[in-house]
C-alpha positions in Angstrom: 1.6 35.5 -4.9 0.8 32.5 -3.4 2.7 29.5 -1.6 2.8 26.9 -3.3 2.6 23.0 -2.3 5.3 21.7 -2.8 5.9 18.0 -5.5 8.4 15.8 -6.0 7.9 13.9 -9.5 10.7 12.2 -10.2 13.7 10.4 -8.1 16.3 12.9 -8.8 15.9 15.1 -6.2 15.4 12.8 -3.1 18.1 11.3 -4.3 20.5 13.5 -4.2 18.9 15.6 -1.3 19.8 11.5 0.6 23.2 11.3 -0.5 24.0 14.7 0.2 22.9 14.0 3.4 20.0 16.9 3.5 17.1 15.5 2.9 15.9 18.0 6.2 16.7 20.6 3.7 12.8 19.8 2.0 11.3 20.7 5.6 12.5 24.2 5.9 10.1 26.0 4.2 7.5 24.0 6.0 5.4 23.2 2.9 2.9 20.3 2.1 5.0 17.7 0.1 3.8 15.4 -1.8 6.1 11.8 -3.1 4.1 10.0 -5.7 3.8 6.2 -4.9 5.7 4.5 -7.7 8.1 6.9 -7.4 8.5 6.4 -3.5 8.8 2.7 -4.4 11.2 3.1 -7.2 13.5 5.0 -4.7 13.5 2.6 -1.5 12.9 -0.7 -2.6 17.2 -1.1 -2.6 17.4 -1.8 0.7 20.7 -2.0 1.1 21.4 2.0 -0.2 22.1 4.1 2.3 19.9 6.4 0.3 16.8 3.8 0.0 16.9 3.3 4.0 17.3 7.3 4.1 14.3 8.9 2.1 12.4 5.9 3.7 13.2 7.1 7.2 12.3 10.7 6.0 8.9 10.3 4.3 7.8 7.5 7.1 9.2 9.8 9.9 7.6 13.7 8.7 4.2 14.9 9.4 4.7 17.3 6.0 5.5 14.3 3.7 2.9 12.4 1.7 2.7 9.2 -0.9 -0.3 9.7 -3.4 -1.9 6.9 -4.0 -2.6 6.3 -7.7 -3.4 3.1 -9.9 -1.3 2.7 -11.7 1.5 2.7 -8.5 -1.9 0.1 -7.0 -1.1 -2.6 -9.3 2.8 -2.0 -10.2 2.3 -3.5 -6.3 -0.7 -6.1 -6.9 1.9 -6.7 -10.3 5.1 -7.0 -7.6 2.8 -9.4 -5.0 1.9 -12.1 -7.7 6.0 -12.2 -9.7 8.3 -9.9 -7.5 10.9 -10.2 -10.4 8.4 -8.4 -13.2 10.1 -5.1 -15.4 8.1 -2.5 -14.5 10.3 -0.5 -16.8 8.0 3.9 -17.3 5.4 2.7 -14.4 7.0 6.0 -12.4 6.5 7.9 -15.7 3.0 6.7 -15.9 2.0 7.9 -12.7 3.2 10.9 -12.4 0.6 12.2 -15.1 -2.0 10.5 -13.2 -1.2 12.5 -10.2 -1.0 15.5 -12.5 -4.7 14.2 -13.6 -5.8 14.4 -10.4 -4.1 17.4 -8.1 -7.3 19.1 -7.6 -6.7 16.5 -5.0 -4.1 17.6 -3.4 -4.6 21.5 -4.3 -6.9 23.8 -5.0 -7.0 24.8 -9.0 -5.5 28.4 -8.0 -3.2 27.5 -5.6 0.5 27.3 -7.6 2.3 23.3 -7.3 6.1 23.7 -6.5 8.0 20.7 -8.9 11.0 20.3 -7.7 13.7 18.2 -10.5 16.3 16.9 -11.9 17.4 19.0 -15.4 17.3 15.5 -17.0 13.6 15.3 -16.7 12.7 19.1 -18.1 11.4 18.0 -21.6 8.9 15.4 -19.6 7.8 17.2 -16.9 6.6 20.3 -19.5 5.1 17.7 -22.0 2.9 17.0 -18.9 2.6 19.8 -16.9 1.2 22.8 -17.7 -0.5 26.0 -16.0 -0.8 26.6 -12.1 3.0 25.7 -11.5 7.1 26.4 -10.5 9.3 24.7 -12.1 12.8 24.0 -9.6 15.7 22.6 -10.0 17.5 20.8 -7.5 20.6 23.1 -7.5 18.4 26.2 -7.1 16.5 24.6 -5.0 20.0 24.9 -2.5 20.4 28.4 -3.9 17.6 29.2 -3.0 17.8 28.3 0.7 21.2 29.9 0.7 20.0 33.3 -0.8 17.0 33.4 2.2 20.0 32.4 5.1 17.6 29.2 5.5 20.8 27.2 4.9 24.7 27.8 5.6 26.0 26.4 2.5 24.5 25.1 -0.7 28.4 24.0 -1.9 29.1 22.5 0.7 25.7 20.0 0.0 26.8 19.7 -3.1 29.7 18.6 -2.5 29.1 16.1 -0.7 26.0 15.2 -2.6 29.4 15.0 -5.6 31.6 12.6 -2.8 29.2 11.0 -1.8 29.0 9.0 -6.3 26.2 11.3 -7.4 26.5 14.1 -10.1 23.4 16.0 -10.6 23.8 18.5 -12.9 24.5 21.9 -12.3 21.3 24.0 -14.0 19.4 26.1 -12.3 16.3 26.1 -13.0 13.9 28.9 -11.0 10.4 29.4 -12.7 7.8 30.7 -11.3 4.1 29.7 -12.2 2.9 32.0 -15.2 1.3 36.0 -13.8 -1.9 34.8 -15.4 -2.2 31.8 -12.9 -0.9 34.2 -10.1 2.6 33.4 -10.3 4.1 32.0 -7.5 7.2 32.0 -4.5 8.8 29.8 -2.9 
């Protein structure tokens, strides 16, 4: 079993943890963190929202956090420069798909990736990702940190997320990479 790189392919965990004032929990494991550029844009574009500002500050001030540049994200940024009101539906998913095709630029093919998501995205993630991938929901992540004694109370963070007006799923998925790839742990 090997340690993993943490990939956050959708906005859900970032928004939830920001609303719960718990973005710092992502750093506890000391893993490199990768966020796709278009997803990063989507979670930080509304500068008037508390969580957007918190996510931007978190990414800009942490050495472990990286934004992965994609062609999709580049083209989307050029389109926004040309027309700030342009609709860009589905580009986050396209950028994520591009990341998965280029993941070997971030990790060795032998190393598993820990993908942190919220359950509504499970079908989309399963359609894109196969192989050496460890799947983990936001709820399972927080509960796992508590079980390991790395945070005081997952429920306190979860309550704060809900109190801030966000209602992420309670579903817990902590699915290691298949044994044929060497398994994974976090």
